[in-house]
C-alpha positions as CSV (number, residue, x, y, z in Angstrom):
1,M,69.2,-40.4,-139.5
2,N,71.9,-42.3,-137.9
3,V,74.7,-40.3,-139.9
4,V,73.1,-37.2,-138.6
5,A,73.6,-38.4,-135.3
6,W,77.1,-39.6,-135.7
7,V,78.5,-36.3,-136.7
8,L,76.7,-34.0,-134.1
9,A,78.2,-36.7,-131.7
10,G,81.7,-35.6,-133.3
11,I,80.7,-32.6,-133.2
12,V,80.0,-32.4,-129.5
13,V,83.1,-34.3,-128.9
14,G,85.4,-32.6,-130.4
15,W,84.0,-29.1,-128.6
16,I,84.2,-30.7,-125.5
17,G,87.6,-32.1,-125.8
18,F,89.1,-28.7,-127.3
19,R,87.8,-26.7,-124.4
20,H,87.2,-29.0,-121.5
21,F,90.3,-31.3,-121.5
22,R,92.4,-28.9,-124.0
23,F,92.9,-31.3,-126.8
24,N,94.6,-29.7,-129.8
25,L,94.6,-26.4,-128.2
26,Q,98.2,-25.4,-130.8
27,R,96.0,-26.6,-133.8
28,G,92.4,-25.3,-133.0
29,L,88.9,-26.1,-132.3
30,A,88.3,-26.6,-136.2
31,V,90.4,-29.3,-136.0
32,S,89.3,-30.6,-133.1
33,I,85.7,-30.7,-134.5
34,I,87.2,-32.3,-137.5
35,I,88.7,-35.3,-135.9
36,G,85.6,-35.7,-133.8
37,I,83.4,-36.1,-136.6
38,A,85.6,-38.7,-138.6
39,G,85.6,-40.3,-135.3
40,G,82.0,-40.6,-135.2
41,L,81.7,-41.6,-138.6
42,L,84.0,-44.4,-138.4
43,G,82.6,-45.2,-135.1
44,G,78.8,-45.6,-136.3
45,A,79.8,-47.0,-139.7
46,W,82.5,-49.1,-138.9
47,L,82.7,-50.1,-134.9
48,A,79.1,-50.1,-134.7
49,P,78.1,-53.0,-137.0
50,L,81.1,-54.9,-135.5
51,L,79.6,-54.6,-132.2
52,E,76.5,-56.3,-133.7
53,S,74.3,-53.9,-132.7
54,V,71.7,-53.6,-136.4
55,S,68.6,-52.1,-135.7
56,V,65.6,-53.5,-138.0
57,N,64.9,-50.3,-139.2
58,A,67.3,-48.3,-141.3
59,E,65.6,-44.7,-140.0
60,D,65.5,-45.5,-136.0
61,L,68.4,-44.4,-133.8
62,N,70.4,-47.2,-132.5
63,F,71.9,-46.3,-129.2
64,L,74.9,-48.3,-129.3
65,A,75.8,-47.2,-132.5
66,L,75.7,-43.6,-131.0
67,F,77.5,-45.1,-127.8
68,A,80.3,-46.6,-130.3
69,A,80.4,-42.7,-132.6
70,F,81.1,-41.2,-128.8
71,A,84.0,-43.7,-127.9
72,A,85.2,-43.5,-131.4
73,S,85.4,-39.7,-131.7
74,L,87.0,-39.7,-128.3
75,A,89.7,-42.3,-129.1
76,G,90.1,-40.2,-131.9
77,L,90.9,-36.6,-130.3
78,T,93.2,-38.7,-127.6
79,I,95.4,-39.8,-129.9
80,A,95.6,-37.2,-132.5
81,D,96.6,-35.2,-129.1
82,M,99.2,-37.7,-128.0
83,V,100.4,-37.7,-131.4
84,Y,101.0,-34.2,-131.7
85,R,102.5,-34.0,-128.3
86,R,105.2,-36.3,-129.1
87,F,105.9,-35.7,-132.6
88,G,104.5,-32.3,-133.0
89,V,102.7,-33.0,-135.9
């Protein structure tokens, strides 16, 4: 359940970043969503355990892990946009 929530968080952040914050306009919506999903998975799987957000049951939705997924997705989109603007990659 948590992995699905992390992926959905990445999709939402990627879409919002593309539409409202104008991240990755030159590369397109699909790239923003892929970067958002990657950030969500990294944030939920790696960052959340570092913050000691371990739930008792594996099936339970962990809100700290979901927040970490949102934050990592936004950070990934911001960094990707900054790299594109600076280096054109």
